[in-house]
DRENNUPA-58845 format. One line per field, with one value per atom (N, C-alpha, C): residue in three letters; x, y, z. Coordinates in nm, 4 decimals, padded with zeros to 6 digits, always signed. Last residue first. Layout:
BEGIN
lolo [ala, ...]
X [X, ...]
Y [Y, ...]
Z [Z, ...]
//
This chain:
BEGIN
lolo [asp, asp, asp, ser, ser, ser, ser, ser, ser, ile, ile, ile, arg, arg, arg, gln, gln, gln, glu, glu, glu, ser, ser, ser, leu, leu, leu, ile, ile, ile, gly, gly, gly, glu, glu, glu, lys, lys, lys, leu, leu, leu, ala, ala, ala, met, met, met, leu, leu, leu, phe, phe, phe, his, his, his, leu, leu, leu, glu, glu, glu, val, val, val, glu, glu, glu, val, val, val, ile, ile, ile, lys, lys, lys, lys, lys, lys, gly, gly, gly, ile, ile, ile, thr, thr, thr, asp, asp, asp, asp, asp, asp, lys, lys, lys, lys, lys, lys, ile, ile, ile, his, his, his, glu, glu, glu, ile, ile, ile, leu, leu, leu, glu, glu, glu, glu, glu, glu, lys, lys, lys, asp, asp, asp, phe, phe, phe, ser, ser, ser, gly, gly, gly, met, met, met, asn, asn, asn, gly, gly, gly, ile, ile, ile, ser, ser, ser, val, val, val, lys, lys, lys, ile, ile, ile, asn, asn, asn, asp, asp, asp, pro, pro, pro, leu, leu, leu, tyr, tyr, tyr, lys, lys, lys, leu, leu, leu, arg, arg, arg, glu, glu, glu, ile, ile, ile, val, val, val, leu, leu, leu, glu, glu, glu, arg, arg, arg, ile, ile, ile, glu, glu, glu, glu, glu, glu, lys, lys, lys, asp, asp, asp, asn, asn, asn, met, met, met]
X [+11.6671, +11.6719, +11.7193, +11.7575, +11.5523, +11.5478, +12.0250, +11.9625, +11.8055, +12.0070, +12.0877, +12.0355, +11.9674, +11.8768, +11.8994, +12.0883, +11.8800, +11.9010, +12.3430, +12.2913, +12.1551, +12.3690, +12.3233, +12.3048, +12.4356, +12.5393, +12.4704, +12.2753, +12.2222, +12.3272, +12.2509, +12.2046, +12.2068, +12.3613, +12.2150, +12.1629, +12.5865, +12.4909, +12.4054, +12.7364, +12.7250, +12.5805, +12.6916, +12.5979, +12.5713, +12.9315, +12.7837, +12.6518, +13.1090, +13.0819, +12.8983, +13.1412, +13.1002, +13.0869, +13.1697, +13.0725, +13.0581, +13.4082, +13.3214, +13.1990, +13.5656, +13.5910, +13.4809, +13.6152, +13.5096, +13.5424, +13.7820, +13.5952, +13.5168, +13.9790, +13.8558, +13.7479, +14.0178, +14.0745, +13.9686, +13.9890, +13.9720, +13.9284, +14.2530, +14.1582, +14.0261, +14.4742, +14.4601, +14.3065, +14.4790, +14.4748, +14.4008, +14.4810, +14.4376, +14.4076, +14.6952, +14.6981, +14.5478, +14.7274, +14.6141, +14.5778, +14.9058, +14.9917, +14.8502, +14.7733, +14.8777, +14.9413, +14.7016, +14.5713, +14.6651, +14.9913, +14.8374, +14.7135, +15.0078, +15.0766, +15.0434, +14.8023, +14.8224, +14.9201, +14.8864, +14.7508, +14.7617, +15.1693, +15.0751, +14.9877, +15.0571, +15.1761, +15.1434, +14.8797, +14.7987, +14.8994, +14.9373, +14.9495, +14.8710, +14.7505, +14.8631, +14.8325, +14.7492, +14.6737, +14.8044, +14.5674, +14.7088, +14.6446, +14.3909, +14.4939, +14.6460, +14.1802, +14.3123, +14.4603, +14.0586, +14.0106, +14.1702, +14.2703, +14.1583, +14.1702, +14.3081, +14.3220, +14.1779, +14.5107, +14.3607, +14.3480, +14.6190, +14.6496, +14.4985, +14.6744, +14.5933, +14.6768, +14.9339, +14.9118, +14.8515, +14.8459, +14.9630, +14.9882, +14.5060, +14.6583, +14.7426, +14.4291, +14.4487, +14.5083, +14.3933, +14.4028, +14.3393, +14.4796, +14.5988, +14.5910, +14.2759, +14.3640, +14.5023, +14.1785, +14.1443, +14.1695, +14.3336, +14.3243, +14.2297, +14.3069, +14.3840, +14.4458, +14.0049, +14.0745, +14.1873, +14.0693, +14.0388, +14.0365, +14.2389, +14.2536, +14.1997, +14.0266, +14.1571, +14.2356, +13.8575, +13.8547, +13.9732, +14.0685, +13.9513, +13.8954, +14.0490, +14.2025, +14.1509, +13.7863, +13.8777, +14.0014, +13.7751, +13.7192, +13.7473, +14.0982, +13.9532, +13.9012, +14.2912, +14.2281, +14.0599]
Y [+06.9749, +07.1090, +06.9631, +06.9351, +06.8496, +06.9699, +06.8471, +06.6766, +06.7053, +07.1070, +07.0520, +06.9287, +07.1776, +07.2399, +07.1413, +06.9329, +06.8735, +07.0113, +07.0592, +06.9223, +06.9641, +07.3736, +07.3231, +07.1661, +07.5923, +07.4781, +07.3510, +07.8254, +07.7243, +07.6228, +07.9341, +07.8040, +07.7588, +08.1539, +08.1736, +07.9959, +08.0634, +08.1322, +08.1535, +07.9879, +07.8677, +07.9183, +08.1903, +08.0823, +08.0370, +08.3233, +08.3985, +08.2600, +08.1626, +08.1980, +08.2565, +08.2246, +08.0902, +08.1008, +08.5116, +08.3959, +08.3405, +08.5061, +08.6128, +08.5489, +08.3527, +08.2929, +08.4365, +08.4956, +08.4086, +08.3115, +08.7808, +08.8048, +08.6272, +08.6714, +08.7354, +08.6905, +08.6025, +08.5069, +08.5496, +08.8453, +08.7632, +08.6327, +08.9505, +09.0685, +08.9304, +08.8288, +08.7948, +08.9388, +08.8842, +08.7972, +08.7569, +09.1423, +09.1389, +09.0395, +09.2520, +09.2822, +09.1572, +09.2262, +09.3114, +09.2800, +09.1114, +09.1747, +09.2522, +08.8697, +08.9855, +09.1528, +08.7475, +08.8556, +08.9659, +08.6564, +08.7276, +08.8093, +08.4784, +08.6286, +08.6834, +08.2884, +08.4158, +08.4496, +08.1843, +08.2533, +08.3207, +08.0680, +08.1598, +08.2547, +07.9035, +08.0027, +08.1041, +07.7116, +07.7898, +07.9331, +07.7366, +07.6674, +07.7698, +07.7750, +07.8768, +07.7679, +07.8807, +07.7685, +07.8251, +08.1256, +07.9880, +07.9071, +08.2885, +08.3240, +08.2461, +08.2585, +08.2098, +08.2454, +08.0684, +08.0764, +08.1162, +07.9687, +08.0769, +08.1422, +07.6700, +07.7220, +07.8497, +07.5930, +07.6069, +07.7401, +07.2695, +07.3733, +07.4276, +07.1329, +07.1406, +07.2666, +06.9863, +06.9507, +06.9807, +07.1180, +07.1502, +07.1321, +07.1399, +07.0741, +07.1385, +07.4175, +07.3936, +07.2872, +07.6187, +07.4916, +07.3907, +07.9102, +07.7762, +07.6297, +07.9848, +07.8722, +07.8485, +08.1360, +08.0402, +07.9307, +08.2686, +08.1733, +08.0821, +08.4728, +08.3980, +08.3285, +08.5084, +08.4511, +08.3335, +08.6996, +08.5840, +08.4676, +08.8772, +08.8490, +08.6967, +09.0250, +08.9577, +08.8500, +09.1398, +08.9867, +08.9092, +09.3211, +09.1971, +09.0690, +09.4802, +09.4631, +09.3157, +09.5665, +09.4922, +09.4139, +09.6449, +09.5889, +09.5184, +09.8305, +09.8388, +09.6769, +09.7720, +09.7031, +09.7650]
Z [+11.4887, +11.3594, +11.2293, +11.6972, +11.6563, +11.5342, +11.7566, +11.7419, +11.6648, +11.8037, +11.6491, +11.6313, +12.0885, +11.9184, +11.8195, +12.1994, +12.2063, +12.1013, +12.2099, +12.1336, +12.1436, +12.1427, +12.2310, +12.1673, +11.9944, +11.9121, +12.0733, +12.0418, +11.9276, +11.9067, +12.3319, +12.2986, +12.1154, +12.3528, +12.3132, +12.2699, +12.3858, +12.5346, +12.4573, +12.1298, +12.2860, +12.3622, +12.0521, +12.0064, +12.0842, +12.1630, +12.1753, +12.0926, +12.1584, +12.2659, +12.2445, +11.8532, +11.8862, +12.0213, +11.7906, +11.7554, +11.7955, +11.9601, +11.9931, +11.9616, +11.7668, +11.8979, +11.9678, +11.5294, +11.5251, +11.6585, +11.6363, +11.5961, +11.5854, +11.7145, +11.8503, +11.7750, +11.4435, +11.5665, +11.6800, +11.2971, +11.2868, +11.3616, +11.5299, +11.5077, +11.4215, +11.3914, +11.5345, +11.5690, +11.1541, +11.1490, +11.3399, +11.1501, +11.0742, +11.0591, +11.5142, +11.3273, +11.2382, +11.7438, +11.7352, +11.5703, +11.8665, +11.7574, +11.7448, +12.0430, +12.0717, +11.9988, +11.8368, +11.8874, +11.9493, +11.7359, +11.6499, +11.7003, +11.9082, +11.8632, +11.7684, +11.8920, +11.9705, +11.9866, +11.7250, +11.7443, +11.8141, +11.7402, +11.6374, +11.6405, +11.9466, +11.9763, +11.8754, +11.7862, +11.8763, +11.9108, +11.4508, +11.5278, +11.6498, +11.1215, +11.2880, +11.3421, +10.7849, +10.9276, +10.9968, +10.5758, +10.5801, +10.7608, +10.4497, +10.5510, +10.5647, +10.3549, +10.2286, +10.3470, +10.6555, +10.5307, +10.4573, +10.8266, +10.8874, +10.7147, +11.0775, +10.9309, +10.9123, +11.2965, +11.2648, +11.1404, +11.4421, +11.4155, +11.2980, +11.7129, +11.6489, +11.5854, +11.8965, +11.7333, +11.7150, +12.1358, +12.0929, +11.9696, +12.1693, +12.2307, +12.1220, +12.3816, +12.2745, +12.2903, +12.5784, +12.6211, +12.5084, +12.4851, +12.5475, +12.6062, +12.4187, +12.2946, +12.3541, +12.6560, +12.5768, +12.4665, +12.6747, +12.7529, +12.7206, +12.4226, +12.4421, +12.5435, +12.4803, +12.3609, +12.3402, +12.7060, +12.6995, +12.6169, +12.5741, +12.6647, +12.6972, +12.3780, +12.3673, +12.4888, +12.5977, +12.5196, +12.5046, +12.7402, +12.8284, +12.6747, +12.5180, +12.5853, +12.6365, +12.4984, +12.3832, +12.4193, +12.7225, +12.6624, +12.6256, +12.8891, +12.8392, +12.8001, +13.2224, +13.0970, +13.0208]
//
């Protein structure tokens, strides 16, 4: 498994923890439930790539402390 596949699997695993009734809107691409998001990631289509990109940005921000409670409250 290469890095790209591992990242997609990580994002899929994270999405599995979303509540079943949640929909995610992706710009003008539409709204998707978690099963639809997972299918797009598995297909590695435009929507799937966007989901992975957004998730990676979120995880990097989390790692860098950009989303920490302390940092948000001090701004």
